[in-house]
Phi, psi and omega in degrees: 000142179285148174264088180295327176252140181295146176305143181305321184294330178293313179291331176290319179291334182246057188290341180280348176272157185254113184256333186200142183224158177051054188289348176277350182255144178275066183238150176240137181250101185272129181228154181228131181251154165088351179280197356283153178238140188296335180247324185287311185301315178299326178293321175299314179300320178300314179297315181296322180295319182299326182255010179051053180246135174253141185224172172251129176254114176273102191263146173275131189302319181294333174285327172298318181293324181285322186233065185299325182292330176287324175299316181295329178297320177303313180294318182303324182275003175085016175272168180255152174246128174250165181271131179231033187068164182281323183241022178057054185274147172275116182301324183299327185248020180232137179297152181302318183299313181290324179297314179293321178301318182296318177297317181298319179294322177294320175304317181297320178296318179295314180299320182294316184288326176294320180296317177298313181302312182299320177299315180296318181293323178297325178292321182284319183211097182304339181269001183291147179280125184290148172288148182242150174289158179235163176255023184277134180222136170236125180287129176306139182065001185071018186256110183212141183270161178302322180292324178291317176301314183296317179295314186289330186264350183238326187258340178284150179235110354285160178302145176281142169265112184271108187264116174263234181197154173264330181220129177249126187282334187064024182294344179283349182270108183293345177270003185293137168277100188293331179293321177292317180300315181297321180300313182290325179296314179298317183291323188267349179298138181217177181307128174081009181298137168258119188246135182250119165248177178228125176268067183229162180294327180295325185264357191310308185298309182293321180304309186280347167291324192259321197303304186294318179297321178299311182299313181299314181300317183286328174295324180291334176275003177091010179273151171246163182247137177213152177253019178276081178259349184298000000 
């Protein structure tokens, strides 16, 4: 059986990481990893817009550089962009120096795209609210070392909030039985769940089988969706 939710001992051992937030509220924190992608991300945004859901997109820096207009689309719809490293690196097999450099370059891409977006928005509507940078970071594959956690959460300015997850969809696995996965996601979602989907070509088929039905089902259960993880 798949572990849609991380084992309790893992979240206990990594207490400085954020696995679930606002547990007193009937809220879900929807997140998407690995984008932006030129065809998948716009479809995700369309679904979210249709259901008035705001999410956090943990973007890979090189994809922001390749598809800046898609990254701006995320911001235009009021979603947040978080850091997912520039090259989707595994922390466990990457030196701390290279890992931090890679995160910094991704930060630069995010800051650049937000700056460009805000300039464009000010020209269109001087009263528009500017998009803001965030300190949200998610390690690719969830693989990060204690020394990397310590540096990111204590020495960075501002310190990073390392966002993990309460529920993982496994949408990137093409062998996934999406009906079974959707059943468990709906069953296991609870107050403050952070849920991970992927706006990538690898996850595309499974993602679009599950996403809209999941949103509708959870709203019917009385949950709301928010991207306020800060």
